[in-house]
N, C-alpha and C positions, 0 to 999 in steps of 0.2 A: 503493499501499499504506499510506504514512502517512497520508495522509488517511482512510483507513478505521480504522486503529489510534485516529486521533484523533475521529473520530465515534462509535465504538466507546465509549471514553472519556468522552466529553461524555454520550451516553447513559446510562452507569453512573451518572455524578455525578448526571443529573436524577433517573434513578429512585430512586437513595439519598436525594435532597433530597427529594423529594414525601414520601415515607416518615417522615424526620425531622421535617419541619414539619405533619404532618397532625395535626387536631385529635384529642386523646384521646376524645372525648365530644361527638357532634353531637344538639341538640335539633331536632327536626322537629314544627312544629306541625301540630296535626290536629283536624278536627271533635268527635270522640271522645276526645279526649285526647291529650296531648304524646307522642311516641314519643322515647325515650332510646335512641341509639343507640352503640353503643360500637365508633368505628371502628378505635382503635389494636389491640384487641381481635381485631376481624375480619381485620384486616391480617397481624397473626400468625400466623393460624389459615389464611387463604386464599393469601396471598402474590401472586397474581396479579389486580392492579389490573383488568385488561380483564375478569376474571369480572362485575365491577360498573358499570365505567365505559367508557364509549366513548373518552376521552382521560383520561388521568390528570393533573393532578389536574381533577377537575370535573364534566361532565355524567355522570348516569346511564343506563346500558343503558335500554330499552324507555320511550319517552316516554308519558305519559298520567298522568292522575290515579290509575289503580291500580296503576303500575308497582312501588310497593314490595311489594304485595301478593304480584303474579308473581315479582318478582325474588328479594325475602326468604324468602317463605315457600316458594316453589319450592325454593331453596337449601336451606333448613333442612329439608324433606320429604325431598329428596335425598340428605343427609347424615346425615338421622336425628338431627340436633341442631338445638336451638334452638327458639325460642318457635313456635308456627303459631296461638295463638288470640288473639282480639283482644285480652282482656282483659292477656294476656301482653306486648303491646307499648304499647298505648295505655294512659296513666296519667291520672288527671284532673290538671290543672294546678295 
């Protein structure tokens, strides 16, 4: 029982630490203009890291060249919130 409590405490600390040290803004370079991603804002709204990440922090879900299009636009359409057009995300460098 004590080991379970310790494990839960460690996982809670790791979870909170990941949120605390995450970058506020991440810039993704792209051929048709960089994408400025407000990571902290998304964390506040979504709360569940596994919605985007296979493991936190780090790897994104849906590997491949068009993963942000499937993941981000799909989420924005599903929530009826956020940009879904190219020019809304891709800004000239």
